[in-house]
Structures are given as structure tokens and as C-alpha cells.
C-alpha positions in Angstrom: 17.3 -32.5 -19.0 17.9 -32.8 -15.6 21.3 -31.4 -15.1 19.8 -28.3 -17.4 17.2 -28.0 -14.4 19.1 -28.4 -12.3 21.4 -25.4 -13.1 18.4 -22.8 -12.0 17.9 -24.1 -8.4 21.6 -25.3 -7.0 20.9 -27.9 -4.4 23.9 -28.9 -2.2 25.3 -30.8 0.5 27.4 -33.6 1.7 25.8 -36.8 3.4 22.3 -36.0 1.7 21.1 -39.8 0.3 21.8 -40.0 -3.6 17.9 -40.5 -4.4 17.4 -37.2 -2.8 19.5 -35.4 -4.8 18.2 -36.7 -7.9 15.2 -36.0 -7.1 15.3 -32.6 -6.4 17.7 -32.4 -9.7 15.0 -33.4 -11.7 12.5 -30.8 -10.3 12.1 -27.8 -12.7 11.2 -24.8 -10.2 11.0 -22.0 -12.7 8.0 -24.1 -14.0 4.2 -22.8 -13.3 3.1 -26.1 -11.6 6.2 -25.9 -9.2 5.0 -22.7 -8.4 1.9 -23.3 -7.5 3.5 -26.3 -4.8 5.8 -24.0 -3.2 2.3 -20.9 -3.2 0.7 -24.3 -1.7 3.6 -24.7 1.1 4.0 -20.9 1.9 -0.1 -20.9 2.2 0.0 -24.0 4.8 3.3 -22.9 6.9 1.6 -19.3 7.0 -1.9 -20.8 8.0 0.1 -22.9 10.7 2.1 -19.9 12.2 -1.3 -18.1 12.2 -2.7 -20.5 14.3 0.5 -20.6 16.5 0.6 -16.8 16.8 -2.8 -16.6 17.6 -2.7 -18.9 20.3 -0.1 -17.2 21.4 -1.7 -14.4 21.5 -4.4 -15.9 23.4 -2.4 -17.8 25.9 -0.4 -14.2 26.9 -3.7 -12.5 27.2 -5.0 -15.0 29.5 -1.8 -14.8 31.4 -2.0 -11.2 31.1 -5.9 -10.3 32.4 -6.9 -13.5 33.9 -4.7 -15.7 35.6 -1.5 -14.3 36.4 -0.3 -10.9 36.4 -3.8 -9.4 38.4 -3.2 -12.2 41.1 0.4 -10.8 41.5 -0.7 -6.7 41.0 -3.0 -7.0 43.6 -2.2 -5.1 45.9 -1.6 -2.3 43.3 -5.7 -2.4 43.2 -7.3 -1.1 39.8 -4.4 1.1 38.5 -2.3 -2.4 37.8 -3.7 -2.4 34.2 -1.5 0.8 33.6 1.8 -1.0 34.4 0.9 -4.1 32.1 1.3 -2.5 28.7 4.5 -0.9 30.2 5.7 -4.0 31.3 4.6 -6.2 27.6 7.1 -3.3 25.7 9.9 -3.3 28.1 9.9 -6.8 26.3 9.1 -6.2 22.8 10.8 -3.3 22.5 14.3 -4.3 23.0 13.1 -7.4 20.7 12.6 -4.9 17.7 15.3 -2.4 18.1 18.0 -5.4 19.1 17.4 -8.2 16.6 14.9 -6.9 13.7 13.9 -3.1 13.1 11.5 -3.9 10.3 9.0 -5.3 12.8 8.2 -2.2 14.0 4.9 -1.1 13.0 2.4 -2.2 11.7 4.1 -4.2 9.0 2.4 -3.9 6.2 4.4 -0.8 4.4 7.5 -2.8 5.4 6.4 -5.6 3.1 5.9 -2.8 0.3 9.3 -1.1 0.5 10.8 -5.1 0.0 8.8 -4.8 -3.1 9.6 -1.7 -4.0 13.4 -1.4 -3.1 14.4 -4.7 -2.4 13.1 -6.7 -5.2 10.7 -9.2 -2.8 13.8 -10.1 -0.3 12.8 -10.0 3.4 14.8 -11.0 5.7 14.2 -14.9 7.7 14.7 -13.5 11.6 11.7 -10.7 10.7 9.1 -13.3 10.7 10.4 -14.8 13.6 11.0 -11.1 15.8 7.5 -9.6 14.2 5.7 -12.5 15.5 7.3 -12.8 18.8 7.3 -8.8 19.4 3.4 -8.6 18.1 2.3 -11.3 20.7 4.2 -9.8 23.5 2.6 -6.3 22.6 -1.1 -7.3 21.5 -1.4 -10.0 24.6 0.0 -7.5 27.4 -2.6 -5.0 26.2 -0.8 -3.0 23.5 -3.4 -1.5 21.2 -3.0 -3.5 17.9 -4.1 -5.8 15.1 -3.1 -9.1 14.7 -3.3 -9.5 10.7 -0.5 -6.3 9.9 2.0 -9.3 12.0 0.7 -12.2 10.3 0.9 -10.5 7.0 4.3 -9.2 7.5 5.4 -12.9 8.9 3.8 -14.8 5.6 5.3 -12.5 3.3 8.6 -13.1 4.6 7.8 -17.3 4.2 6.9 -16.4 1.1 10.7 -14.3 0.3 12.5 -16.9 1.8 11.0 -20.3 -0.1 12.0 -18.0 -3.1 15.6 -17.1 -1.8 16.5 -20.7 -0.9 14.8 -21.5 -4.4 17.0 -18.4 -6.1 13.8 -17.6 -8.0 13.8 -14.6 -9.8 12.6 -11.1 -8.9 8.8 -12.0 -10.5 8.5 -14.8 -8.6 10.2 -13.8 -5.5 7.4 -10.8 -5.3 4.8 -13.5 -6.3 5.6 -15.5 -3.4 5.3 -11.9 -1.1 2.1 -11.5 -2.1 1.0 -15.3 -1.6 2.3 -15.0 2.1 0.5 -11.7 2.8 -2.7 -12.9 1.1 -2.3 -16.4 3.5 -1.8 -13.7 6.3 -5.1 -12.1 5.9 -7.2 -15.4 5.1 -5.9 -17.1 8.1 -6.1 -14.5 10.7 -9.8 -13.5 9.6 -11.0 -16.7 8.1 -11.5 -14.6 4.7 -9.7 -15.5 2.1 -11.1 -14.1 -0.8 -10.3 -11.1 1.6 -7.1 -12.0 1.9 -6.7 -12.2 -2.1 -7.8 -8.7 -2.5 -5.6 -7.5 -0.2 -2.6 -8.9 -1.5 -3.7 -7.7 -5.4 -5.4 -4.3 -4.1 -2.5 -3.4 -1.0 0.9 -5.3 -1.5 0.9 -5.1 -5.2 -1.3 -2.1 -6.2 -2.4 -3.7 -9.7 -5.4 -6.4 -10.3 -3.9 -9.0 -12.9 -4.1 -12.8 -13.9 -0.3 -12.6 -13.8 0.0 -13.5 -9.9 -3.9 -14.1 -9.5 -3.7 -17.8 -9.1 -0.8 -18.8 -7.0 -2.2 -15.9 -5.0 -5.7 -17.6 -4.6 -4.0 -21.0 -4.3 -2.1 -19.7 -1.1 -4.9 -18.2 0.5 -6.8 -21.3 0.3 -3.9 -23.0 1.9 -4.3 -20.8 4.6 -7.8 -20.8 5.4 -7.7 -24.9 5.8 -5.2 -25.1 7.9 -6.5 -22.2 10.2 -10.3 -23.5 10.0 -9.2 -27.4 10.8 -7.3 -25.7 14.2 -9.3 -22.3 14.9 -13.0 -23.7 13.6 -14.7 -22.5 10.4 -17.3 -19.6 11.6 -17.3 -16.5 10.9 -15.1 -14.5 13.2 -18.6 -12.3 14.9 -21.5 -14.4 15.5 -24.1 -11.5 14.7 -28.2 -11.2 13.9 -29.0 -11.0 10.2 -29.5 -6.8 9.1 -31.3 -5.8 5.9 -31.9 -2.5 4.2 -35.1 -1.5 5.9 -36.0 1.5 3.8 -34.7 3.7 0.4 -34.5 6.3 2.7 -31.7 5.0 5.0 -28.9 5.2 2.3 -28.8 8.8 2.7 -27.8 8.4 6.1 -25.6 5.8 5.1 -24.2 8.7 2.8 -23.7 10.6 6.1 -22.2 8.0 8.0 -19.5 7.4 5.2 -18.4 11.2 5.3 -18.1 10.7 9.2 -15.9 7.4 8.7 -13.4 9.0 6.0 -13.1 12.3 8.8 -12.3 9.4 11.5 -10.2 7.6 9.1 -8.5 10.8 8.0 -7.7 11.7 11.9 -6.4 8.1 12.6 -3.5 8.4 10.0 -3.3 12.1 10.9 -2.6 11.2 14.5 -0.4 7.6 14.2 1.9 9.4 11.9 2.4 12.7 13.9 3.4 10.5 16.6 5.2 8.5 14.8 7.4 11.2 13.5 7.2 13.0 17.4 9.0 9.7 18.5 11.3 9.0 15.5 13.0 12.2 16.3 13.3 12.3 20.0 16.9 11.3 21.3 16.2 8.4 23.4 17.2 4.7 23.3 14.9 3.3 20.6 14.5 0.1 22.6 12.5 1.7 25.4 10.4 4.3 23.4 7.6 1.6 23.4 7.6 1.8 27.3 7.0 5.3 26.8 4.2 5.4 24.6 2.4 2.4 26.5 2.1 5.0 29.4 -0.8 6.5 27.5 -1.9 3.2 26.2 -1.7 2.0 30.2 -3.7 5.5 31.1 -6.1 4.1 28.3 -6.9 1.4 29.3 -7.6 2.1 32.9 -10.8 4.5 31.6 -11.8 2.3 28.7 -10.1 -1.0 28.9 -12.4 -1.9 26.1 -9.8 -0.3 24.1 -7.0 -2.2 25.0 -5.1 -5.7 23.0 -7.3 -6.3 19.3 -10.8 -5.1 20.5 -12.5 -8.1 18.6 -15.0 -8.7 21.6 -16.4 -5.2 21.7 -16.8 -5.4 18.3 -19.0 -8.0 18.2 -21.2 -6.1 20.9 -21.3 -3.1 18.9 -22.1 -5.4 16.0 -25.3 -7.4 18.3 -26.3 -4.0 19.4 -25.5 -4.5 23.1 -23.4 -1.6 24.0 -24.6 1.7 25.1 -24.3 4.7 22.6 -21.8 6.9 24.4 -19.1 4.6 25.5 -19.6 3.5 21.3 -18.7 7.5 21.0 -15.9 7.8 23.8 -14.6 4.2 22.6 -13.6 5.9 19.1 -11.2 8.4 20.3 -9.6 5.5 23.1 -8.8 3.4 20.0 -7.6 6.2 18.4 -5.1 7.5 21.1 -4.5 4.1 22.1 -3.2 2.8 18.7 -1.5 5.7 17.8 0.5 5.5 21.0 1.2 1.8 20.9 2.4 1.6 17.1 3.9 5.6 16.7 6.1 4.2 19.9 7.7 1.9 18.1 6.1 -1.0 19.3 4.6 -4.4 16.6 1.2 -4.8 15.9 -1.4 -4.3 12.8 -3.7 -1.5 12.1 -6.4 -3.9 10.4 -8.1 -4.6 13.9 -8.3 -1.2 15.2 -9.8 0.5 12.3 -12.5 -2.0 12.7 -12.8 -1.1 16.1 -13.4 2.3 15.4 -15.5 1.8 12.1 -17.7 -0.4 14.6 -17.6 2.5 17.2 -18.2 5.0 15.2 -21.4 2.9 13.0 -22.7 1.6 16.0 -22.8 5.3 17.9 -24.4 6.7 14.7 -27.0 3.9 14.4 -28.5 5.0 17.9 -28.7 8.5 16.4 -30.3 7.8 13.8 -33.0 5.0 14.8 -34.2 7.4 17.9 -35.4 9.7 15.2 -36.3 8.0 12.7 -37.3 4.2 14.1 -39.5 3.3 11.1 -37.5 3.7 8.3 -33.9 2.6 10.1 -32.3 -0.6 11.1 -30.9 -1.5 14.4 -27.4 -0.2 15.3 -25.9 -2.8 14.8 -26.5 -2.6 11.0 -24.7 0.6 10.9 -21.7 -0.5 13.4 -21.0 -3.6 10.4 -21.0 -0.4 7.8 -19.1 1.6 9.7 -16.6 -1.1 10.4 -15.4 -1.6 6.9 -16.1 2.4 6.3 -13.1 3.3 8.6 -10.7 0.7 7.6 -11.7 2.4 3.7 -10.8 5.4 4.3 -7.5 4.9 6.1 -6.4 2.0 3.4 -8.0 3.5 0.6 -8.5 -0.3 -0.4 -12.4 -0.5 -0.7 -12.8 -4.1 -2.4 -10.8 -5.3 1.0 -13.1 -3.4 2.8 -16.4 -4.3 1.8 -15.1 -8.6 1.6 -13.2 -8.7 4.6 -16.9 -7.7 5.9 -18.6 -10.1 4.0 -16.9 -13.0 5.4 -16.1 -12.3 8.8 -19.7 -11.5 8.9 -21.0 -13.9 7.1 -23.8 -11.5 5.8 -23.9 -9.9 2.5 -27.2 -8.6 2.6 -26.4 -5.0 3.4 -24.5 -4.3 0.1 -26.2 -1.4 -1.2 -25.5 0.4 2.4 -21.9 -1.1 2.2 -20.9 -0.1 -1.7 -22.7 3.7 -0.9 -20.6 3.9 2.1 -17.6 2.7 1.6 -17.3 3.9 -1.6 -18.3 7.6 0.0 -15.7 7.3 2.5 -12.6 6.4 0.3 -13.4 9.1 -2.3 -13.3 11.9 0.5 -10.1 10.1 1.9 -8.9 10.6 -1.0 -9.2 14.0 -1.1 -8.0 14.9 2.0 -5.4 13.0 1.8 -3.4 11.5 -0.8 -1.7 8.7 0.4 -3.4 5.9 2.4 -2.1 4.6 6.3 0.3 1.9 4.3 1.4 4.4 1.6 2.3 7.5 3.8 4.7 5.6 5.6 6.6 4.8 2.5 6.6 8.5 0.9 8.0 9.8 4.0 11.1 7.5 3.7 10.8 8.9 -0.1 10.6 5.5 -1.2 8.7 5.8 -4.7 5.1 4.3 -4.9 5.8 2.3 -8.6 6.4 -0.9 -8.3 9.0 -0.6 -11.4 7.1 -2.3 -14.1 5.4 -0.2 -16.0 6.0 3.0 -14.0 4.4 6.3 -15.7 7.3 8.7 -15.3 4.6 11.1 -15.2 3.2 9.8 -12.3 6.6 9.6 -10.4 7.6 13.3 -11.0 5.9 16.5 -8.7 5.1 19.3 -9.8 7.9 21.4 -8.0 10.3 19.5 -9.3 9.6 20.7 -13.2 8.6 23.8 -12.4 10.0 27.1 -13.2 10.9 28.8 -10.1 10.7 32.6 -9.5 9.1 32.8 -13.1 9.0 36.4 -14.6 5.6 38.0 -13.9 3.7 41.3 -14.5 2.2 43.7 -11.5 -2.0 44.3 -12.0 -1.3 48.2 -12.7 1.3 48.0 -15.0 -0.1 49.9 -18.3 -0.7 47.9 -21.4 2.2 50.0 -23.3 5.0 48.4 -20.5 3.2 44.8 -21.3 3.9 45.1 -24.8 7.6 46.4 -24.0 8.1 43.1 -21.9 6.6 40.9 -24.5 9.0 42.1 -26.7 12.1 41.9 -24.3 11.2 38.5 -23.3 9.4 37.0 -26.0 7.4 35.2 -23.7 3.5 34.2 -25.0 2.1 35.0 -21.2 2.8 35.9 -17.9 1.0 35.4 -14.5 -0.7 38.7 -12.9 0.2 39.5 -9.1 -1.9 42.2 -7.1 0.0 44.7 -5.2 -0.2 42.1 -2.7 1.8 39.7 -4.6 -0.9 37.5 -4.6 -2.0 35.8 -7.7 -4.5 37.6 -9.7 -4.5 35.6 -13.3 -3.1 35.3 -16.3 -2.3 37.4 -19.5 -1.1 36.3 -22.7 0.0 38.0 -26.1 -3.2 37.2 -27.6 -5.2 38.8 -24.4 -3.2 42.0 -26.0 -3.5 42.1 -29.3 -7.3 41.8 -28.5 -6.9 45.6 -27.5 -6.1 47.0 -31.4 -6.6 50.7 -30.1 -3.6 52.4 -29.7 -5.7 55.5 -27.1 -7.1 52.3 -25.1 -4.2 51.2 -24.7 -2.5 53.7 -22.7 -5.8 54.1 -20.2 -5.8 50.6 -19.6 -3.7 48.6 -17.3 -2.9 44.5 -17.5 -5.5 44.3 -14.3 -8.6 45.1 -17.4 -7.4 42.3 -19.8 -6.1 39.4 -17.2 -7.9 36.5 -16.9 -9.1 35.8 -13.8 -10.5 32.3 -14.6 -7.7 30.0 -14.9 -6.7 26.5 -13.8 -3.6 26.0 -11.2 -1.3 23.4 -10.5 -0.3 22.4 -7.0 3.0 21.8 -6.3 2.9 18.5 -5.0 0.5 17.0 -7.5 1.7 14.7 -9.9 3.0 16.1 -13.2 0.4 14.0 -14.8 -2.1 15.4 -13.3 -0.8 18.9 -14.9 -0.5 17.4 -18.0 -4.5 17.0 -18.2 -5.3 20.0 -16.9 -3.6 21.4 -19.9 -4.8 18.8 -22.2 -8.5 19.6 -20.8 -7.9 23.7 -21.1 -5.9 23.9 -23.9 -3.4 26.1 -22.4 0.3 26.5 -22.6 1.1 27.1 -19.1 -0.1 26.8 -15.5 0.8 28.8 -12.5 1.8 27.0 -9.4 0.4 27.6 -6.6 1.0 26.5 -2.8 -1.6 23.8 -1.9 -2.2 25.9 1.7 -2.1 29.3 0.2 -3.4 29.0 -3.6 -3.1 32.9 -3.5 0.7 32.5 -3.2 2.4 31.8 -6.9 6.0 29.3 -6.5 6.5 28.9 -10.2 5.3 28.3 -13.8 4.5 25.0 -15.6 5.4 25.1 -19.3 4.9 22.2 -22.3 8.4 23.1 -22.6 9.2 22.0 -18.8 7.0 18.7 -19.4 8.7 17.8 -22.3 12.4 18.1 -21.1 11.2 16.4 -17.9 10.0 14.0 -19.4 13.3 13.0 -21.5 15.0 13.1 -18.4 13.1 10.5 -16.6 13.4 8.5 -19.6 16.9 8.4 -19.5 17.0 8.2 -15.8 14.9 4.8 -16.2 16.9 3.6 -19.1 20.3 4.2 -17.6 18.8 2.2 -14.3 17.9 -0.4 -16.6 21.1 -0.5 -17.7 22.4 -0.9 -14.5 20.5 -3.7 -13.7 21.6 -5.9 -16.6 25.2 -4.9 -16.5 25.8 -6.3 -12.5 23.3 -9.2 -13.9 25.9 -9.7 -16.5 28.7 -9.2 -14.2 27.6 -12.7 -12.3 27.8 -14.3 -15.3 31.3 -16.2 -15.1 31.1 -18.5 -18.1 28.5 -17.0 -20.7 26.8 -18.7 -23.5 25.2 -16.6 -26.4 22.2 -18.5 -27.7 19.8 -17.7 -31.1 16.6 -19.6 -30.4 14.5 -18.8 -33.6 10.7 -18.9 -32.7 7.6 -20.3 -34.9 3.6 -20.3 -33.9 2.6 -22.3 -30.8 6.1 -22.1 -29.1 5.3 -20.9 -26.0 7.3 -17.7 -26.1 5.2 -16.3 -28.7 3.2 -14.0 -27.8 4.6 -13.0 -24.4 6.4 -10.2 -23.2 10.0 -10.6 -22.2 9.0 -10.2 -18.1 6.4 -12.7 -18.1 8.8 -15.6 -19.3 10.3 -18.0 -17.0 14.2 -17.4 -17.5 16.6 -18.1 -15.2 17.9 -15.4 -13.3 21.4 -15.6 -14.8 20.3 -15.0 -18.4 19.4 -11.7 -20.2 17.9 -11.8 -23.9 19.8 -9.1 -25.6 18.0 -8.5 -28.7 15.5 -10.2 -31.4 16.0 -9.8 -35.2 12.6 -9.6 -36.4 13.2 -9.6 -40.5 16.1 -7.2 -41.4 15.4 -5.6 -37.9 16.9 -5.6 -34.9 15.3 -5.1 -32.1 17.0 -3.7 -28.5 15.0 -6.3 -26.1 13.1 -4.7 -22.9 10.6 -6.5 -20.9 7.5 -5.3 -22.8 8.9 -6.7 -26.0 6.5 -8.6 -27.3 7.5 -11.8 -28.9 6.1 -12.8 -32.7 6.7 -16.0 -35.0 9.8 -15.6 -36.8 11.5 -13.8 -34.4 15.1 -14.9 -33.4 16.0 -14.1 -30.2 19.4 -13.8 -29.3 20.3 -14.4 -25.0 23.3 -14.6 -23.2 23.1 -16.7 -20.5 25.2 -19.3 -17.8 26.5 -22.4 -18.8 24.4 -24.6 -18.0 21.1 -22.9 -17.9 20.4 -22.8 -21.9 18.2 -25.6 -21.7 16.1 -23.6 -18.9 16.4 -20.5 -21.3 14.8 -22.6 -24.2 11.9 -24.4 -22.7 10.8 -20.8 -21.4 11.0 -19.6 -24.9 9.9 -22.6 -26.8 8.3 -25.1 -24.2 9.2 -29.2 -24.1 12.4 -29.9 -26.2 
């Protein structure tokens, strides 16, 4: 048994004491218990890294702004602050460009990209470069948060541990999520928010399959951070309450404003990132160019530099004037967009909270001056606004609510938080379908599905399926000509366009047949029988949404229009187009699965075929194949169920009486049997 366990994770090395090799060979790293231990170690490692990272930022900040650089640059007067972010960018920029380009930007999209495209595998050097570059960037005044780097560092630690232990894809992704959750938990002393962030943003799904290990990692990281950084909430603020039910509409207005700020932040950040990416200039020096604007902004508003956490606390305590609060929203948006858009390293979590707190505080001053008897002090609105802008930017409402609760220790504003965060998220999703995290992936052409239970209809936009340049009829065509066109083309409906080429409506064969009077057909035109109230599809919508339109309205075709100009017809979507696209997508997915399995089979040097009968009570019974703890080089090829042979895939549910046929590397048969049967 021990030798078969050792096959799942080979540990070699001359000079290693025999008892250590024996101990290692007796550990089954594929078991749930072992995964919990590894998740705990990832959490502890991420927590320690977060402590070192935060203290390093504090030391660099002290040297840059208090004792060190100010004395060296004193002859320059107040303008020395302009040079500080530039000097920092001249250090961090080359580190990112030459050592690990994945460290560029705010980190979280790179983790998501690794999960989607690289099976959760992240280069170990990313953790080192990300932490060093971000420390220099933030410590010298770069406007960015520290949570994005720690998320990426924690994810890299989890991925490195999985690669060292030679774990499969699912376990690797699980440990990546553990590292991400641990990063948020350690940075903000918020373990619950860390868990929800990993599930809501990193994995994009809530499932018990990951939950337990992610919780363990977040708790371990929090224990470490509390030991070295203290157990108090991130912000010391007064207790706020909902003064009157009449405040709820006011908080709803704040939700609308937060959605606009979040939408603006995403738009400006990626506009600048695109400009810098397409600029033919050395990548190592681009952050220094962006830092010029950051330095000028810091000269006017020094509160906008760095993480801004102390300024957030001041706004939560209501100690900043309303006009400064309002200006700091714009200052932080500009400084952060130029810091990260130019290619420097840091996170967007803290800047989003900063802008939200400033917006909420300014809004709170306004409503409190107008309705002092029924409104709370401005600090309450700053607290709610803090969550709302982040939720609008990240499309992560649960994380936003929980992070505010854990960072403030105040749970009394639950109703305003739910209303404001929910509304800001809803509006932001309508303004822009993708969040500040996912938009970066979309721009790279990376599909957002995680290759688990993929709905292929969501992965295809309407523009890829529709019939381009469809047959149309003019609004002034006679019904006699329309009847001849129907007979010639054998279509059952046409989009109708007016004399300016704009979409006028839809006419169907049934509409024509309702005009039975021959004389009426002679005098009437297509415009007289056209249906004007129609449902349209937009070319950038997912196919699943267009299919839902068809089902709800019971129509067989949808005109496809341009999103910016709904009167411009760009195509026609028919049911036949959808069926053809669905068939093509399914075949493409099966082909990809076949290619992956072929690659796995190619790695089997000495293959062994197993036939394992299942009965009630065995571990594998009632599980799907993708949920089994199989070795990396093992493949279940088929399942015999009575007289039926089932071609196995990840979603195949194993039942009592099944005979599982598996292909595996010699020496790993024991691990396969344990995954299906349990202890032998």
C-alpha cells in the first residue's frame, strides 16, 4: 500500500535520510486530509508573506515620506513629492518587464487567467516579483492597493505547492483559491470576506467542493496576521445606525452614484492600459511615465497616494470637509488609473474602497445638511459608499458587504448596505457586462468559463452565429411583390427597413396571409402590415440570452442590431442558426476533451488496464468522475452498466453495480482503487 501511495507524488533526492523518504512515501497526498494539511500550510505561508509585505510597505513609506527621501530632496521644496513615484517606478518597472510580466497590473485577472488557460499553474517567481514590485510601487506613492498583490502571491504559493506534489488540475485550482482567500484574509483581517472573494471572484462559483479547504486556508492566514499585526478591525470608527426608514431612498441614490463611479473607474483604467500597451516605448519605462501624472496629482492631493487607508478612516469618522472628499474621488481615480494602466504593480481593492468612502462621505454631508433629523452622520454614508463602489467595479456584492463588516466591526447598517450594494451592482452590470477583473480577460480573448459544466450557449456571442447580410424587404414594397419574394426565397419572414436603411420592423408570411382581399393587396404596402413592436438581439449578447428571447416571445427569428445604434440591422438570427452553432460548439468541446485525453495517454509509458466493480457503500458510488481523487496519470475510459457500455466523461455518475474500466500508469493502481473503493 505504501509503495502505491508513493507513486502519486514522487519524492527523490540522494542524501535524504531513509526515515524521511519512508515517511514521505507513506503519505497519500491525494487524500482529503492531506489536501487540508496543504491548504493550512498555504494559508500560513500566505499569512507570513502578507505580514512581511505589509511591514515592507510601511518601511519603504517611512523612508520615502518621513525620514530619508524628504531630507535628501529638501532643496526642491514641496515639488519633491512629484519625483518620488517616478523613482519608485524606475525600480519596479524593470523588475516587472524583465523578471515576470504577470506581475503587471492588479494581479487578480492574472490568477483567473492561470485557472482558465493554464490549469491553475503559476510560475513561482511571480510571487517574489509581485511582492517586491508592489512594495516599491505603493511605498513610493503609487496609488494602488496591497490586496491584489497578496492575492496573486498567495495563489502562486498554492499553485507551487500543487506542482511540487504533482496534484491534478482540480486540486491545483483548489489550492490557488486557498491562496487567494488567505491573501484577503491576512491583508484586511477579514477571513469570511476572503473565502467569499475566492468563491465569488476567483472561482466564479459557490460549491462545497472547494469551500472547506478555502475556509481552512483563510483561517490559518488570519491567525498569522492577527499574531503579528493585531486582531483589531482595520478601521476604528464610531457605531452607526439607520436613523430613519426615510434614509433608504437616500442610500438608493448613493447606489446609483456609486455605480457611475465604479463604471468610470473601470473605463478610465482600461482606456489608459490600452493606450500604454499599444505605445511603442520600452515596457520597463512606461510605469515611470505614468508616475509623472501620479506625482503631479500627489502634489495637489497627497491623500491620493499609496493605499489611502488612513484617509479612508478619516472619512469614516467624518473628519474631512465635503469639498475635499469630492475632489479626492477624482484624484484617486486619476492616480490609480495612471499607476496601474501604465504597467505598475498593485491592487484595485483599496482604491475602490477609497473612492467609495470619499463619495459616500461627500454625499452624506449633503443629505445630512438637508435632512438632519432623519439622516445619520456622513461617516455612515462613507461606510456604505465604500462597499458600493467596489461592488460596482468588481461585480462582487457579497464580498463588498462582508469586507465592510469585517473591516469596521459594525453590523448595524445591513439594510442600507444591501440596498446600496445591490443597486450599484445591478446598474453597473447593465452599464458594462464585465467587471474590472473579467474585462481584462475578455480583452485578451480568454473565455470566462472555467471548463467545468460549461454552457456552450453562453460562450458564443450572437455575432458569431447570426446570418450576416440577410434578405430584407423595403417598407414601400407592394404586397404583391412581397408575396412573390416569399415564394421565391421560401423564407417565412423578413426584416423590414425604411428608405434610410434603418430597421422598421418584421413582416412574416402569416402577416401577409391575413390580407385575403385581392384588391387590398394591390393598394397596400409592406409598411401597412409590418409588426413594429419587435424583440431584437444585440450582436455582442450571448446566444443563450437571444434563445431566451425567442422562447419567451415564441418567435422563430430575431433581427440583430448594433448595440450603439439599435436601428442599424447587422444580421438575422434564426432557430436553425442556433441549432447549427450548438452542434458545432458541442463537437468542438468534445474534440478538446479528446485532445486532452490523448495528451494524458501519451504520458503513460507502461499502461495498465483495470476493471473495478462497484457496490453500495464504496467511496466512488454516488460521485461523478470529475469528483474522484484520481492520480494525474489515470483515465476512466468506460463504465459497464448491465448490458450497456457508457463512454465515461467528467459528469458520469457512478452507481452500484457499475464496472469501471480505467487506464493507468503501472504502480498507481492502488491509488485508483482507493479513489473508487476506499481502503482496501
